[in-house]
C-alpha positions in Angstrom: 196.7 76.7 18.7 199.5 75.3 20.9 201.1 78.7 21.4 197.7 80.3 22.4 197.1 77.5 24.9 200.6 78.1 26.5 199.8 81.8 26.7 196.5 81.2 28.3 198.0 78.8 30.9 200.8 81.3 31.7 198.3 84.1 32.2 196.1 81.9 34.4 199.1 80.9 36.5 200.1 84.6 36.9 196.7 85.6 38.0 196.5 82.7 40.5 199.9 83.7 41.9 198.8 87.3 42.2 195.8 86.2 44.2 197.8 83.9 46.4 200.7 86.3 47.0 198.6 89.5 47.6 200.3 91.2 50.6 198.3 91.5 53.8 197.5 94.7 55.7 200.3 93.8 58.2 202.9 93.6 55.4 201.9 97.0 54.1 202.1 98.5 57.6 205.5 97.0 58.3 206.8 98.3 55.0 205.4 101.8 55.7 207.2 101.9 59.1 210.5 100.7 57.6 210.4 103.1 54.6 209.7 106.2 56.7 212.3 105.2 59.3 214.9 104.9 56.4 214.0 108.3 55.0 214.7 110.4 58.2 216.2 109.8 61.6 213.9 112.5 63.1 210.8 110.7 61.8 212.1 107.4 63.2 212.6 109.0 66.7 209.2 110.6 66.6 207.5 107.4 65.5 205.9 109.0 62.4 206.1 105.6 60.6 204.3 103.9 63.4 201.6 106.6 63.4 201.2 106.5 59.6 200.9 102.8 59.5 198.3 102.8 62.3 196.0 105.2 60.5 196.4 103.7 57.1 193.4 102.0 55.5 194.0 98.7 53.6 192.2 98.1 50.3 192.4 94.7 48.4 191.7 94.3 44.7 192.2 90.6 44.8 195.4 90.5 42.7 196.9 93.7 44.2 196.4 95.8 47.3 197.1 99.3 48.5 196.8 101.5 51.6 195.6 105.1 51.9 196.0 107.8 54.4 193.7 110.9 53.9 192.7 109.5 50.5 196.4 109.5 49.4 198.0 106.2 48.3 200.6 105.3 50.9 201.7 101.8 49.7 201.0 99.5 46.8 201.4 95.7 46.9 201.5 93.0 44.3 203.0 89.5 44.1 204.0 89.6 47.8 206.0 92.8 47.4 205.0 96.2 48.9 206.2 99.5 47.5 206.0 102.9 49.3 206.0 105.7 46.7 
């Protein structure tokens, strides 16, 4: 009984943290700009990251979020972190 209660509390805390730390659209856009600039000097000079982040659409799932460009996932965010695949 005690072990299941601890597990339940841990899961509840993890879900609450996921909701509270869900990255904003601005965090996604900043990470997209940075990731594209790191991949290529040419893309940095041409501002491809800026353009991609501008046209990206933000989607929130409550505990996680993602952005898309032309129906392709551009970034994924969870627990305050954003990843660009």
